[in-house]
N, C-alpha and C positions, 0 to 999 in steps of 0.2 A: 495585070497592071491596073492601078486604079485611073480612072479617067479624070482628065483636068477639068474642073469645074469653070464654067463660063462665068466671067465678072457679071454681076447684076447691078443694075442702076436702080432697082427697086421701083420700076414703073407701076407695077400693080399695087404695090403697098403705099406709094406716095404719089399716085396719079393726080391728086388734087393740088399738091404742092407744084407739080410740073405745069399743071393747067393755069394755076395763078401766075407762075413765073413766066409762062408763055404770053399771057396778056400783058404783063408789066413790060416785058421786053419789047413786044409789038408795037404797043401803043406809047411807050416811052421814045421809040424811034419815030413814029409818025407825028406825035404831039408832045414833044419833050418838055415845053415850057409850061404847058397847061396841065398834062397828066402827071409828070414828075415833080409834084409840088406838095408841100406839107397841107396846103388848104385842100387839095383833092383827097389825101390820105385821111385827114380828119372828118372831111364831110361824108365820105363813103363809110367810114367806121361808125359814125353816129347815126347816118340814115339807115343802116341795115341792122341796127341793134335790136330794135323792136321786133323785126321779122326774124332775127335769130332767137330771141326769146320764144316766139310762137312756134318756130321749128323744134325747140326742145319740148314744148308742150305737145307737139305732134309725135315726136320720136318715142316718148315714153310708152303711150298706148300701142303704137306700131311695133315696138319690141316684144309686147305681150300678145301680138296678133290681132290687135283691136284697132279700129278707125275711130277717130273723134272728129267729126266734121263740125262740131258746135264751137270750136275754139275761136273761130272768127267772130261769131256773134257774142261769145262770152267776153272776149277782150274789149269789144266794143261797149258792152253793158257795163263792165267794170269802170272804164274810163269816164263814161258819161255819169254813172252814179256818184263817183268820187267827187267830180266837179260839181254836179247838181246839188248834192248835199252841202258843199260848202258855199256855193254862190246863192242858192235859193233859200236854204234853211239855216245858213250860218253855223253849221256844224264844224267843229274843230278839224283840222287836217288829219291828225292821226286817227280819230274816230271814223272820219269819212273813208280813209283808206282801209281800215279794218272792216268796215261794213262792206265795201266794194269787194275785197278779197273773199270775204266770208260768203257773200252772195254768189261769186263765181265758183267757190268750193262747193256750194250747195247744187249748182248745176252738175257738177262732177258726181255727186252723191246720186242725184236723180238719173244721170246716165248709167252709172253702175248698177242701180236697181233694176232699170229697165232691161239692160243687157244681161246681167247675171240672174237676176231673180225670174224675170218674165221671158228670158231667153230670146229676146229679139235681136235680129242681126244688128251689130254694131253700127254699120253704114247706115241702115235705115233709121235706127233709134236716135243716133246723134244728128242725123239730118232733120229729123222731126223736132228734136230738142233745139237746134238751131233756129228754126221758125218760131218756136214758143218764146225763146229768149229774145229775139227781135220783137215780137209782139209785146212782151213785157216791158222792153225798153220804151216802146211808143206809149204804152199805157202810163208809164211813170212821168215821162218828160214831154209826150205829145210829139208834134212836128216841130216845135221850137227849140232850137239849139241853146243850151244854157250858156250864160257868160263865164269867161274864165275867173277863177277866184282871185281876190284882190290881194291875198296874202303873197308876198314875194317869196317866201320860203317854198311855195308850191312849185315854182319853176325852177328854183335852185336845186331841187331834189336831183334833177337830171342834167341841167345846163351848166353847173359848175365844171370848171375845166381843171385837168391835172395833166401837165405836160402837153398841153394842147388838145386833149382828148376830153370830150364831156363824160361826166360820171356815168351816164347810161351805158357807155362802152365797158366801164369797169364792172357795172352790174351784170352785163351779159357774161363776161368772163367768170364772175363769181357763181352765177347760176349754171353756166356750162360745166364749170369745174365740179360743182356740187352734183349736178345730174350725172356726169360721167363717173365720178366716185361711187354713186349709188348703184348705177347699172353694171359696172365693170369690176368693183372691188368689194362688193358686199354680197352675202348670201341672198338677200332680196333681189339683187340684179340678176343673179343666176337663175333664181326662181321665175322672174319675169321673162328672160330669154327663153327658158325651158317651156314656159307656157306658150310663147308665141311660136317657138319651133316645132313642137309637137305636143298639142294638149293631151292627148290620150296617153302617150307614153310618159308625160310628166305626171298625170294623174295616177297612173300605175306605179310611179316611183314614189308616190307620197306627197307630191306637191299639190297644194291647195290652189288649183287652177281658178276657181271662181274668185277667191279672195284677191289674187294677184292682179286678175282682170279688173276688178272692181277698184282696187287701190291705184292701177294705173290710170284709169279714167278720172278718179278723183284728183290725183296729182296733176294731171294734164290740165283740168280746169283751174286748179289753184294757180299753176304757173301762168296760165292765160289772164287770170285775174291780176297777178302782179304786173305782167307785161302791160295790161291795160292801164294800170295806175301810172306806170312810167310814160306811156304814150301820151295820157292827158297832161302830164307834167311838161313833156317836151314840145308837144304840138298844140295843145289846147283842145277844145271840145270839137268832136266831129260826130255825126249821127250815123255815118255809113262806111267809115273807113275799114272796119273789121273783115267783111268778106273778102275785100281786095287783097289782103294779106294771106288768105288761106292758101291759094295756089302756090305763091312762092315758097311757103313754109313746107308744103307737101313735095314740092319739086326738090328743095333742098334735102329733105329727109331721104328721099329715094335716090337722089344723085349722090348723097353721102355714102350709100352703100357700095357705090361703084369707085369712089375716090379713096377709100381706105380698105386695105386687104381684110377679109373676113366675110364679105357679102351680107352683113347684117346691119341693121338700123343702129346707128351709133351718133353720138353727141358731136365729136370734134369733126367727123366727116361731114356731118350737115351744116355746121357753121363754116367749115372751109368751103363747102359748096356755095353758101350763100355769098360769101365775099369774092369767090372766083367769078360767079355769075355777075355780081355788081361790079366787079373791076372791068369785066368785058363789056358790060352795058355802058358804064361810064366812058370808056375809051371810045366805043362806037359813036355815042352821043357826041363826044368831042370832035370826031372826025366827020360824021354825017349830019348832026343836028336833028336826027329823026326822033320825035317824041314817043313813038310806039315801040321802041326797041326792048324796053323792060318786059312788056307782056309777051312779045315774041319770044324773047330769051327764055323766060320762064315756061312757056307753054312747050316749047321745043325741048327744053331740058327735062321737063317732067316726063314727056313721051319717051324720050331716049333712056332715061334713067330706069323707068319702069321695065322697058324693053330689055335692057342690059341686065337688071336684076333678075327678071324671070328667065333669061337665057343662062346666066350663071348658075342659078339655082338648079335649072334643069340639067345642066351639065354636070354639077356635083352629084346630083341625084343618080344620074345615068352611070357616072364612074363608080359610085358606091354599089349600084346593082351589079354592075360587071364584076367588080371585086368579089361580091358575094357569091355570084354564079360560079366564078373560078374556084373559090374556096370550096364550095359545095361539090364541084366536080372532081377537085383534088382529093378531099377527104372521102367521097364516095368511091374513088377508084382504089384508094388504100384500103377502104373497108372490104371492097370485094375481093382484092388480092389476099387480105388476111383470112377471109372466109374459105378460100380455095383449099381443098386437101393437098397434103404434100404428095408429089409423084412417087410412083413406085421406086425402090432402091435401084434397080438396073437402069431405069430411064434417067434417075438422078446421076448415076455415075456417067451415063452417056452424055448427058447434058454438060456435066463438069468436064467432059473432055477425055475420060477414061474409056478404054475399049470395052464393049459389052461382054 
């Protein structure tokens, strides 16, 4: 008889949706008038859009097994450069944006050369690049924060609203959809995941591991550059905001592997993690008024996410090893039985039940 299958609620596959729903129900009960409002929805959506873009920039190299710790400095340089060119040198908005994004992409090229060509560990290489980028920003603008551009179109890039949501939220969805399609629906994405999963096996299979590592770092910096332009348009100039977004972006990337089935870095899981955490933080701030909750939430989330990710990958690896060992034992036993000589005829008849 076939066993009846237990009904599944998809907790492992849709854990992020359940977590977000839990926060909405909990704080909707505790603070219904403040929390369950369109103003809260729109403010959380807009406030986390830039962090979501930076999480996309982080996920792409992580999928290729590479860290990019320079995205925090890169996003900061991009926004300051776009604003500084417009306000101090009267460069047109389009040209300033192109220069800012191009400079950020150059950072990715440098990261790729250092990691791929010189074989420097990506963690160390991009950490060093972040310091160089920060120094470059100080060389360009000094310690003086530039003024916001007078062109009203600069702010309208992100603050124009559609159905109550600012355009920056739409940009996040478009970037997320494009990155998801690239990683999940194209051969390039399969090569990136193969590179991150097992570089040596991917290389033996004909995957150009170095190329995809290089391209992942380049694309990461380009996305950070675009996010920097949107940040400058949305919030104005800031000399030090970039590094503060690095921890939430990495926390979302690792937590995203636990919220969506598959235990691998993915775009939608990371974005879902950002908004689930932001919803929890917003609710707790409305209940307690504590200003430090965001930092506490992000730190705890990063530690838990990394721990769960390591545990799940270890469990998967252990299960695969056990299956391989059972397969070897089974095939080995069959081989030994096949190699044994046939018993003598009289013994065979005896074993078969006949009298000797």
